[in-house]
ZAVEX-697811 format. One record per residue (C-alpha): residue number from 1; residue in one letter; y, x, z. Coordinates in nm, 3 decimals, always signed. Layout:
N
+-----+---------+---------+---------+---------+
: num : residuo :   north :    east :      up :
+-----+---------+---------+---------+---------+
: NUM :       A :       Y :       X :       Z :
...
+-----+---------+---------+---------+---------+
END
This chain:
363
+-----+---------+---------+---------+---------+
: num : residuo :   north :    east :      up :
+-----+---------+---------+---------+---------+
:   1 :       M :  -0.003 :  +0.003 :  +0.005 :
:   2 :       T :  +0.243 :  +0.275 :  +0.096 :
:   3 :       Q :  +0.166 :  +0.449 :  -0.231 :
:   4 :       N :  +0.247 :  +0.121 :  -0.421 :
:   5 :       I :  +0.587 :  +0.092 :  -0.243 :
:   6 :       A :  +0.674 :  +0.443 :  -0.317 :
:   7 :       Q :  +0.596 :  +0.415 :  -0.674 :
:   8 :       L :  +0.797 :  +0.092 :  -0.708 :
:   9 :       K :  +1.088 :  +0.262 :  -0.537 :
:  10 :       D :  +1.093 :  +0.536 :  -0.798 :
:  11 :       E :  +1.067 :  +0.288 :  -1.081 :
:  12 :       L :  +1.345 :  +0.063 :  -0.954 :
:  13 :       T :  +1.570 :  +0.361 :  -0.871 :
:  14 :       G :  +1.536 :  +0.498 :  -1.227 :
:  15 :       L :  +1.609 :  +0.149 :  -1.367 :
:  16 :       I :  +1.923 :  +0.113 :  -1.166 :
:  17 :       S :  +2.045 :  +0.457 :  -1.227 :
:  18 :       A :  +1.996 :  +0.410 :  -1.607 :
:  19 :       A :  +2.216 :  +0.088 :  -1.610 :
:  20 :       N :  +2.543 :  +0.216 :  -1.770 :
:  21 :       D :  +2.727 :  -0.113 :  -1.765 :
:  22 :       L :  +2.756 :  -0.418 :  -1.539 :
:  23 :       A :  +2.534 :  -0.646 :  -1.762 :
:  24 :       K :  +2.234 :  -0.395 :  -1.755 :
:  25 :       L :  +2.281 :  -0.352 :  -1.386 :
:  26 :       E :  +2.251 :  -0.730 :  -1.334 :
:  27 :       E :  +1.930 :  -0.715 :  -1.532 :
:  28 :       A :  +1.803 :  -0.440 :  -1.305 :
:  29 :       R :  +1.899 :  -0.645 :  -0.991 :
:  30 :       V :  +1.703 :  -0.952 :  -1.127 :
:  31 :       T :  +1.408 :  -0.732 :  -1.213 :
:  32 :       A :  +1.400 :  -0.593 :  -0.846 :
:  33 :       L :  +1.527 :  -0.866 :  -0.630 :
:  34 :       G :  +1.519 :  -1.196 :  -0.841 :
:  35 :       K :  +1.289 :  -1.490 :  -0.756 :
:  36 :       K :  +1.034 :  -1.342 :  -0.993 :
:  37 :       G :  +1.135 :  -0.980 :  -0.920 :
:  38 :       R :  +0.910 :  -0.690 :  -0.830 :
:  39 :       I :  +0.994 :  -0.688 :  -0.465 :
:  40 :       T :  +0.963 :  -1.055 :  -0.436 :
:  41 :       D :  +0.613 :  -1.046 :  -0.585 :
:  42 :       L :  +0.523 :  -0.789 :  -0.311 :
:  43 :       M :  +0.654 :  -1.021 :  -0.033 :
:  44 :       K :  +0.440 :  -1.308 :  -0.166 :
:  45 :       S :  +0.116 :  -1.087 :  -0.099 :
:  46 :       L :  +0.197 :  -1.074 :  +0.277 :
:  47 :       G :  +0.025 :  -1.410 :  +0.337 :
:  48 :       D :  -0.323 :  -1.278 :  +0.249 :
:  49 :       M :  -0.299 :  -0.982 :  +0.489 :
:  50 :       A :  -0.417 :  -0.929 :  +0.839 :
:  51 :       P :  -0.146 :  -0.970 :  +1.112 :
:  52 :       E :  -0.113 :  -0.608 :  +1.185 :
:  53 :       D :  -0.119 :  -0.499 :  +0.810 :
:  54 :       R :  +0.141 :  -0.775 :  +0.736 :
:  55 :       K :  +0.371 :  -0.644 :  +1.005 :
:  56 :       N :  +0.351 :  -0.289 :  +0.875 :
:  57 :       F :  +0.378 :  -0.375 :  +0.511 :
:  58 :       G :  +0.653 :  -0.629 :  +0.568 :
:  59 :       A :  +0.868 :  -0.365 :  +0.732 :
:  60 :       A :  +0.825 :  -0.128 :  +0.444 :
:  61 :       I :  +0.914 :  -0.396 :  +0.191 :
:  62 :       N :  +1.231 :  -0.478 :  +0.395 :
:  63 :       A :  +1.321 :  -0.117 :  +0.404 :
:  64 :       L :  +1.278 :  -0.090 :  +0.025 :
:  65 :       K :  +1.474 :  -0.403 :  -0.034 :
:  66 :       E :  +1.767 :  -0.260 :  +0.169 :
:  67 :       E :  +1.750 :  +0.074 :  -0.012 :
:  68 :       V :  +1.749 :  -0.092 :  -0.351 :
:  69 :       S :  +2.034 :  -0.327 :  -0.248 :
:  70 :       A :  +2.248 :  -0.044 :  -0.139 :
:  71 :       L :  +2.173 :  +0.153 :  -0.456 :
:  72 :       I :  +2.273 :  -0.148 :  -0.669 :
:  73 :       E :  +2.594 :  -0.184 :  -0.463 :
:  74 :       K :  +2.684 :  +0.181 :  -0.518 :
:  75 :       Q :  +2.616 :  +0.167 :  -0.892 :
:  76 :       E :  +2.814 :  -0.165 :  -0.919 :
:  77 :       S :  +3.116 :  +0.001 :  -0.759 :
:  78 :       G :  +3.112 :  +0.296 :  -0.988 :
:  79 :       L :  +3.075 :  +0.073 :  -1.308 :
:  80 :       K :  +3.358 :  -0.145 :  -1.198 :
:  81 :       K :  +3.588 :  +0.156 :  -1.153 :
:  82 :       Q :  +3.475 :  +0.274 :  -1.489 :
:  83 :       A :  +3.541 :  -0.062 :  -1.653 :
:  84 :       M :  +3.896 :  -0.080 :  -1.481 :
:  85 :       S :  +3.976 :  +0.268 :  -1.613 :
:  86 :       E :  +3.871 :  +0.166 :  -1.971 :
:  87 :       K :  +4.075 :  -0.151 :  -1.945 :
:  88 :       L :  +4.385 :  +0.017 :  -1.827 :
:  89 :       A :  +4.357 :  +0.284 :  -2.108 :
:  90 :       N :  +4.314 :  +0.020 :  -2.374 :
:  91 :       E :  +4.585 :  -0.215 :  -2.240 :
:  92 :       T :  +4.850 :  +0.060 :  -2.184 :
:  93 :       I :  +5.206 :  -0.020 :  -2.320 :
:  94 :       D :  +5.390 :  +0.290 :  -2.447 :
:  95 :       I :  +5.746 :  +0.241 :  -2.303 :
:  96 :       T :  +5.865 :  +0.553 :  -2.476 :
:  97 :       L :  +5.866 :  +0.385 :  -2.806 :
:  98 :       P :  +6.226 :  +0.357 :  -2.972 :
:  99 :       L :  +6.413 :  +0.030 :  -2.934 :
: 100 :       R :  +6.382 :  -0.233 :  -3.200 :
: 101 :       P :  +6.655 :  -0.195 :  -3.470 :
: 102 :       E :  +6.814 :  -0.525 :  -3.364 :
: 103 :       A :  +6.881 :  -0.390 :  -3.024 :
: 104 :       R :  +7.088 :  -0.102 :  -3.149 :
: 105 :       G :  +7.435 :  -0.068 :  -2.996 :
: 106 :       T :  +7.763 :  +0.012 :  -3.182 :
: 107 :       I :  +8.083 :  +0.203 :  -3.103 :
: 108 :       H :  +8.372 :  -0.031 :  -3.028 :
: 109 :       P :  +8.668 :  -0.015 :  -3.284 :
: 110 :       I :  +8.906 :  +0.089 :  -3.011 :
: 111 :       S :  +8.689 :  +0.391 :  -2.932 :
: 112 :       Q :  +8.640 :  +0.477 :  -3.286 :
: 113 :       T :  +9.010 :  +0.451 :  -3.359 :
: 114 :       M :  +9.089 :  +0.679 :  -3.062 :
: 115 :       D :  +8.837 :  +0.931 :  -3.198 :
: 116 :       E :  +9.010 :  +0.915 :  -3.530 :
: 117 :       L :  +9.355 :  +0.966 :  -3.380 :
: 118 :       I :  +9.229 :  +1.279 :  -3.175 :
: 119 :       S :  +9.074 :  +1.421 :  -3.487 :
: 120 :       I :  +9.390 :  +1.385 :  -3.708 :
: 121 :       F :  +9.650 :  +1.503 :  -3.459 :
: 122 :       G :  +9.415 :  +1.769 :  -3.329 :
: 123 :       S :  +9.416 :  +1.915 :  -3.681 :
: 124 :       M :  +9.789 :  +1.938 :  -3.652 :
: 125 :       G :  +9.782 :  +2.137 :  -3.330 :
: 126 :       F :  +9.834 :  +1.856 :  -3.078 :
: 127 :       E :  +9.657 :  +1.867 :  -2.736 :
: 128 :       L :  +9.528 :  +1.554 :  -2.548 :
: 129 :       D :  +9.665 :  +1.474 :  -2.203 :
: 130 :       E :  +9.593 :  +1.194 :  -1.950 :
: 131 :       G :  +9.763 :  +1.026 :  -1.667 :
: 132 :       P :  +9.713 :  +0.760 :  -1.402 :
: 133 :       D :  +9.710 :  +0.386 :  -1.482 :
: 134 :       I :  +9.893 :  +0.306 :  -1.160 :
: 135 :       E : +10.252 :  +0.468 :  -1.166 :
: 136 :       D : +10.568 :  +0.463 :  -0.967 :
: 137 :       D : +10.889 :  +0.319 :  -1.086 :
: 138 :       W : +11.046 :  +0.662 :  -1.143 :
: 139 :       H : +10.780 :  +0.783 :  -1.399 :
: 140 :       N : +10.752 :  +0.442 :  -1.560 :
: 141 :       F : +11.114 :  +0.361 :  -1.598 :
: 142 :       T : +11.386 :  +0.587 :  -1.446 :
: 143 :       A : +11.266 :  +0.913 :  -1.590 :
: 144 :       L : +11.260 :  +0.744 :  -1.923 :
: 145 :       N : +11.620 :  +0.641 :  -1.912 :
: 146 :       F : +11.570 :  +0.280 :  -1.839 :
: 147 :       P : +11.877 :  +0.163 :  -1.652 :
: 148 :       A : +11.867 :  -0.064 :  -1.350 :
: 149 :       G : +11.852 :  -0.421 :  -1.457 :
: 150 :       H : +11.678 :  -0.340 :  -1.801 :
: 151 :       P : +11.477 :  -0.643 :  -1.918 :
: 152 :       A : +11.156 :  -0.436 :  -1.922 :
: 153 :       R : +11.172 :  -0.401 :  -1.543 :
: 154 :       E : +11.150 :  -0.776 :  -1.493 :
: 155 :       M : +10.852 :  -0.941 :  -1.341 :
: 156 :       H : +10.767 :  -1.137 :  -1.655 :
: 157 :       D : +10.690 :  -0.809 :  -1.830 :
: 158 :       T : +10.558 :  -0.577 :  -1.557 :
: 159 :       F : +10.265 :  -0.600 :  -1.308 :
: 160 :       Y : +10.419 :  -0.485 :  -0.977 :
: 161 :       L : +10.192 :  -0.362 :  -0.703 :
: 162 :       P : +10.270 :  -0.349 :  -0.311 :
: 163 :       D : +10.510 :  -0.065 :  -0.235 :
: 164 :       D : +10.416 :  +0.261 :  -0.065 :
: 165 :       T : +10.593 :  +0.302 :  +0.279 :
: 166 :       D : +10.564 :  +0.677 :  +0.328 :
: 167 :       E : +10.835 :  +0.788 :  +0.082 :
: 168 :       K : +11.206 :  +0.778 :  +0.109 :
: 169 :       D : +11.285 :  +0.751 :  -0.267 :
: 170 :       E : +11.274 :  +0.375 :  -0.350 :
: 171 :       T : +11.198 :  +0.439 :  -0.724 :
: 172 :       R : +10.902 :  +0.646 :  -0.631 :
: 173 :       R : +10.789 :  +0.405 :  -0.367 :
: 174 :       K : +10.756 :  +0.106 :  -0.607 :
: 175 :       K : +10.421 :  +0.098 :  -0.784 :
: 176 :       V : +10.335 :  -0.065 :  -1.117 :
: 177 :       L : +10.060 :  -0.088 :  -1.365 :
: 178 :       R : +10.198 :  +0.144 :  -1.632 :
: 179 :       T : +10.371 :  -0.062 :  -1.911 :
: 180 :       H : +10.331 :  +0.230 :  -2.169 :
: 181 :       T : +10.166 :  +0.570 :  -2.188 :
: 182 :       S : +10.507 :  +0.737 :  -2.198 :
: 183 :       T : +10.451 :  +0.822 :  -1.835 :
: 184 :       V : +10.203 :  +1.067 :  -1.945 :
: 185 :       Q : +10.469 :  +1.246 :  -2.155 :
: 186 :       I : +10.694 :  +1.267 :  -1.846 :
: 187 :       R : +10.421 :  +1.426 :  -1.636 :
: 188 :       H : +10.340 :  +1.668 :  -1.922 :
: 189 :       M : +10.706 :  +1.772 :  -1.956 :
: 190 :       M : +10.741 :  +1.827 :  -1.584 :
: 191 :       G : +10.408 :  +2.029 :  -1.550 :
: 192 :       K : +10.443 :  +2.255 :  -1.852 :
: 193 :       Q : +10.703 :  +2.483 :  -2.020 :
: 194 :       P : +10.793 :  +2.426 :  -2.370 :
: 195 :       P : +10.720 :  +2.455 :  -2.648 :
: 196 :       F : +10.423 :  +2.224 :  -2.679 :
: 197 :       R : +10.276 :  +1.939 :  -2.881 :
: 198 :       M : +10.073 :  +1.664 :  -2.709 :
: 199 :       I :  +9.933 :  +1.332 :  -2.755 :
: 200 :       C :  +9.816 :  +1.080 :  -2.493 :
: 201 :       M :  +9.628 :  +0.743 :  -2.519 :
: 202 :       G :  +9.491 :  +0.480 :  -2.274 :
: 203 :       R :  +9.529 :  +0.133 :  -2.126 :
: 204 :       T :  +9.878 :  -0.014 :  -2.074 :
: 205 :       Y :  +9.952 :  -0.342 :  -1.890 :
: 206 :       R : +10.206 :  -0.632 :  -1.965 :
: 207 :       S : +10.218 :  -0.992 :  -1.865 :
: 208 :       D : +10.154 :  -1.146 :  -2.203 :
: 209 :       Y :  +9.873 :  -1.324 :  -2.385 :
: 210 :       D :  +9.859 :  -1.471 :  -2.738 :
: 211 :       M :  +9.708 :  -1.372 :  -3.088 :
: 212 :       T :  +9.916 :  -1.043 :  -3.090 :
: 213 :       H :  +9.954 :  -0.974 :  -2.717 :
: 214 :       T :  +9.711 :  -0.929 :  -2.434 :
: 215 :       P :  +9.761 :  -0.824 :  -2.064 :
: 216 :       V :  +9.575 :  -0.518 :  -2.120 :
: 217 :       F :  +9.607 :  -0.313 :  -2.435 :
: 218 :       H :  +9.586 :  +0.052 :  -2.560 :
: 219 :       Q :  +9.872 :  +0.275 :  -2.675 :
: 220 :       M :  +9.878 :  +0.619 :  -2.824 :
: 221 :       E : +10.189 :  +0.841 :  -2.805 :
: 222 :       G : +10.290 :  +1.182 :  -2.926 :
: 223 :       L : +10.543 :  +1.438 :  -2.816 :
: 224 :       V : +10.682 :  +1.769 :  -2.963 :
: 225 :       I : +10.924 :  +1.978 :  -2.767 :
: 226 :       D : +11.055 :  +2.305 :  -2.924 :
: 227 :       K : +11.374 :  +2.467 :  -3.042 :
: 228 :       D : +11.537 :  +2.345 :  -3.371 :
: 229 :       I : +11.326 :  +2.032 :  -3.393 :
: 230 :       N : +11.475 :  +1.755 :  -3.613 :
: 231 :       M : +11.414 :  +1.412 :  -3.768 :
: 232 :       G : +11.265 :  +1.573 :  -4.079 :
: 233 :       H : +10.988 :  +1.733 :  -3.867 :
: 234 :       L : +10.926 :  +1.379 :  -3.724 :
: 235 :       K : +10.905 :  +1.202 :  -4.056 :
: 236 :       G : +10.676 :  +1.481 :  -4.203 :
: 237 :       C : +10.443 :  +1.450 :  -3.903 :
: 238 :       L : +10.416 :  +1.073 :  -3.932 :
: 239 :       L : +10.383 :  +1.079 :  -4.307 :
: 240 :       D : +10.077 :  +1.314 :  -4.278 :
: 241 :       F :  +9.928 :  +1.098 :  -4.015 :
: 242 :       C :  +9.968 :  +0.766 :  -4.185 :
: 243 :       R :  +9.822 :  +0.897 :  -4.515 :
: 244 :       A :  +9.525 :  +1.046 :  -4.331 :
: 245 :       Y :  +9.451 :  +0.745 :  -4.117 :
: 246 :       F :  +9.496 :  +0.482 :  -4.381 :
: 247 :       E :  +9.322 :  +0.714 :  -4.643 :
: 248 :       K :  +9.612 :  +0.670 :  -4.885 :
: 249 :       P :  +9.724 :  +1.013 :  -5.022 :
: 250 :       D : +10.031 :  +0.849 :  -5.183 :
: 251 :       L : +10.129 :  +0.609 :  -4.907 :
: 252 :       K : +10.503 :  +0.560 :  -4.869 :
: 253 :       I : +10.678 :  +0.527 :  -4.534 :
: 254 :       R : +11.043 :  +0.460 :  -4.431 :
: 255 :       L : +11.233 :  +0.498 :  -4.106 :
: 256 :       R : +11.470 :  +0.207 :  -4.001 :
: 257 :       P : +11.725 :  +0.260 :  -3.734 :
: 258 :       S : +11.624 :  +0.106 :  -3.399 :
: 259 :       F : +11.682 :  +0.149 :  -3.020 :
: 260 :       F : +11.466 :  +0.274 :  -2.745 :
: 261 :       P : +11.612 :  +0.392 :  -2.418 :
: 262 :       F : +11.417 :  +0.719 :  -2.419 :
: 263 :       T : +11.491 :  +0.837 :  -2.776 :
: 264 :       E : +11.830 :  +0.891 :  -2.962 :
: 265 :       P : +11.836 :  +0.844 :  -3.252 :
: 266 :       S : +11.552 :  +0.588 :  -3.264 :
: 267 :       A : +11.362 :  +0.444 :  -3.543 :
: 268 :       E : +11.093 :  +0.202 :  -3.647 :
: 269 :       V : +10.838 :  +0.325 :  -3.910 :
: 270 :       D : +10.729 :  +0.107 :  -4.193 :
: 271 :       I : +10.446 :  +0.171 :  -4.439 :
: 272 :       G : +10.436 :  +0.036 :  -4.800 :
: 273 :       C : +10.220 :  -0.272 :  -4.865 :
: 274 :       S : +10.160 :  -0.574 :  -5.081 :
: 275 :       R : +10.132 :  -0.939 :  -4.955 :
: 276 :       K : +10.065 :  -1.101 :  -5.287 :
: 277 :       G :  +9.835 :  -1.404 :  -5.279 :
: 278 :       G :  +9.849 :  -1.399 :  -4.898 :
: 279 :       E :  +9.641 :  -1.090 :  -4.885 :
: 280 :       L :  +9.769 :  -0.771 :  -4.707 :
: 281 :       K :  +9.702 :  -0.450 :  -4.903 :
: 282 :       I :  +9.831 :  -0.124 :  -4.750 :
: 283 :       G :  +9.966 :  +0.145 :  -4.994 :
: 284 :       E : +10.030 :  -0.103 :  -5.269 :
: 285 :       G : +10.339 :  -0.311 :  -5.390 :
: 286 :       D : +10.697 :  -0.299 :  -5.282 :
: 287 :       D : +10.674 :  -0.467 :  -4.938 :
: 288 :       W : +10.689 :  -0.307 :  -4.600 :
: 289 :       L : +10.501 :  -0.332 :  -4.275 :
: 290 :       E : +10.615 :  -0.192 :  -3.939 :
: 291 :       I : +10.354 :  +0.004 :  -3.750 :
: 292 :       L : +10.516 :  +0.223 :  -3.494 :
: 293 :       G : +10.828 :  +0.335 :  -3.314 :
: 294 :       C : +10.969 :  +0.696 :  -3.286 :
: 295 :       G : +11.280 :  +0.902 :  -3.232 :
: 296 :       M : +11.443 :  +1.224 :  -3.096 :
: 297 :       V : +11.383 :  +1.259 :  -2.724 :
: 298 :       H : +11.687 :  +1.159 :  -2.537 :
: 299 :       P : +11.877 :  +1.445 :  -2.355 :
: 300 :       N : +11.865 :  +1.243 :  -2.030 :
: 301 :       V : +11.495 :  +1.237 :  -2.047 :
: 302 :       L : +11.475 :  +1.609 :  -2.094 :
: 303 :       K : +11.714 :  +1.654 :  -1.798 :
: 304 :       N : +11.502 :  +1.439 :  -1.577 :
: 305 :       C : +11.193 :  +1.645 :  -1.654 :
: 306 :       G : +11.379 :  +1.978 :  -1.587 :
: 307 :       I : +11.429 :  +2.083 :  -1.961 :
: 308 :       D : +11.759 :  +2.213 :  -2.079 :
: 309 :       P : +11.861 :  +1.985 :  -2.367 :
: 310 :       N : +12.103 :  +2.253 :  -2.498 :
: 311 :       E : +11.801 :  +2.491 :  -2.568 :
: 312 :       Y : +11.518 :  +2.246 :  -2.646 :
: 313 :       Q : +11.487 :  +1.923 :  -2.825 :
: 314 :       G : +11.194 :  +1.725 :  -2.967 :
: 315 :       F : +11.058 :  +1.399 :  -3.109 :
: 316 :       A : +10.829 :  +1.134 :  -2.969 :
: 317 :       F : +10.634 :  +0.837 :  -3.126 :
: 318 :       G : +10.413 :  +0.559 :  -3.014 :
: 319 :       M : +10.182 :  +0.297 :  -3.148 :
: 320 :       G :  +9.946 :  +0.023 :  -3.035 :
: 321 :       I :  +9.594 :  +0.119 :  -3.098 :
: 322 :       E :  +9.475 :  -0.229 :  -3.142 :
: 323 :       R :  +9.740 :  -0.287 :  -3.400 :
: 324 :       I :  +9.652 :  +0.001 :  -3.625 :
: 325 :       A :  +9.282 :  -0.075 :  -3.592 :
: 326 :       M :  +9.357 :  -0.443 :  -3.692 :
: 327 :       L :  +9.534 :  -0.323 :  -4.004 :
: 328 :       K :  +9.275 :  -0.073 :  -4.114 :
: 329 :       Y :  +8.967 :  -0.282 :  -4.053 :
: 330 :       G :  +9.099 :  -0.637 :  -4.119 :
: 331 :       I :  +9.069 :  -0.771 :  -3.769 :
: 332 :       P :  +9.272 :  -1.091 :  -3.745 :
: 333 :       D :  +9.295 :  -1.164 :  -3.372 :
: 334 :       L :  +9.389 :  -0.913 :  -3.095 :
: 335 :       R :  +9.215 :  -1.107 :  -2.823 :
: 336 :       T :  +8.863 :  -1.048 :  -2.983 :
: 337 :       F :  +8.886 :  -0.689 :  -2.887 :
: 338 :       F :  +8.831 :  -0.792 :  -2.524 :
: 339 :       E :  +8.595 :  -1.089 :  -2.550 :
: 340 :       S :  +8.268 :  -0.894 :  -2.558 :
: 341 :       D :  +8.122 :  -1.113 :  -2.826 :
: 342 :       V :  +7.799 :  -0.938 :  -2.941 :
: 343 :       R :  +7.841 :  -1.085 :  -3.297 :
: 344 :       W :  +8.185 :  -0.952 :  -3.329 :
: 345 :       L :  +8.082 :  -0.604 :  -3.206 :
: 346 :       E :  +7.792 :  -0.600 :  -3.455 :
: 347 :       H :  +8.028 :  -0.684 :  -3.731 :
: 348 :       Y :  +8.328 :  -0.457 :  -3.654 :
: 349 :       G :  +8.137 :  -0.193 :  -3.449 :
: 350 :       F :  +8.053 :  +0.168 :  -3.574 :
: 351 :       D :  +7.737 :  +0.358 :  -3.589 :
: 352 :       A :  +7.707 :  +0.609 :  -3.303 :
: 353 :       L :  +7.638 :  +0.888 :  -3.562 :
: 354 :       D :  +7.937 :  +0.788 :  -3.770 :
: 355 :       R :  +8.177 :  +1.061 :  -3.673 :
: 356 :       P :  +8.551 :  +1.053 :  -3.771 :
: 357 :       N :  +8.708 :  +1.346 :  -3.955 :
: 358 :       R :  +9.054 :  +1.442 :  -4.037 :
: 359 :       A :  +9.062 :  +1.230 :  -4.347 :
: 360 :       T :  +8.906 :  +0.909 :  -4.205 :
: 361 :       G :  +8.690 :  +0.754 :  -3.949 :
: 362 :       S :  +8.445 :  +0.615 :  -4.206 :
: 363 :       K :  +8.291 :  +0.272 :  -4.157 :
+-----+---------+---------+---------+---------+
END
């Protein structure tokens, strides 16, 4: 009897060990422990044995049953781990795959236009400077020759902030959201010795909102300070810029007399255009379109910044970045720049690899 149990144990152990998947292991379990299994058949023979033999043989069969059950459980655990590993390997999602083409982002027209301006004026030898969005009254108005009571100081144009209390100078105590980027020019003149050429650009803030005005918009300004600078240099600089930006090598410009507190003489710059048939075409026809303001830096502004107007003079100019972007790319409403409409961005946006150059920021 003992020999039969040992032989059966070897057979069942080999059968279970050979089961390389859960289905075959289940077949081995039924063969060993099922109602008609090998161990069950042995247990049926206990009834024909003498009491003493039944006791000894029954204990041996129970021991075999426990060993076989433990072996099946161990084999099952290993096969389940193997099945799970195979499942995970087959169902893995590669999250390193590139995004779908429809999810590709674009460069905002404002960012693209700024890059174009930096490229164009950088080729002329201008350096880029920056300044704070929150300014004091002195840098925003007084240093730029705005007299007390000037309309631009009124609440309907300017966003005023709570005053500082730790300064004695009232004009430096009053805080505003800058109404123009000219404040950066003031800081540049006070921090560096001429001669220099600089441009600055960034957000500006005024209390207004319609198709051509928003509370937040972007400006770009330029400044040149040197000896023997005149209006001819100013016109030549702006002519080169307009022709490069609008990609019109024969574009005409004209300067009309105007007034700004911080320049004297001052001028508005117009570019040639056509409005025939209700369609605006830049560089064609006999009509004119105003795009920016400019002039020779006022002597009072130079004095306020510690520069001797008898030795140095210069010119300055400024333009709205949204405005020139609208003109170049045919964008009809200024407010759409800030509405974050994905469809608008997809239509007017630029490819991230579409780099501007001196001649154009190609679309």
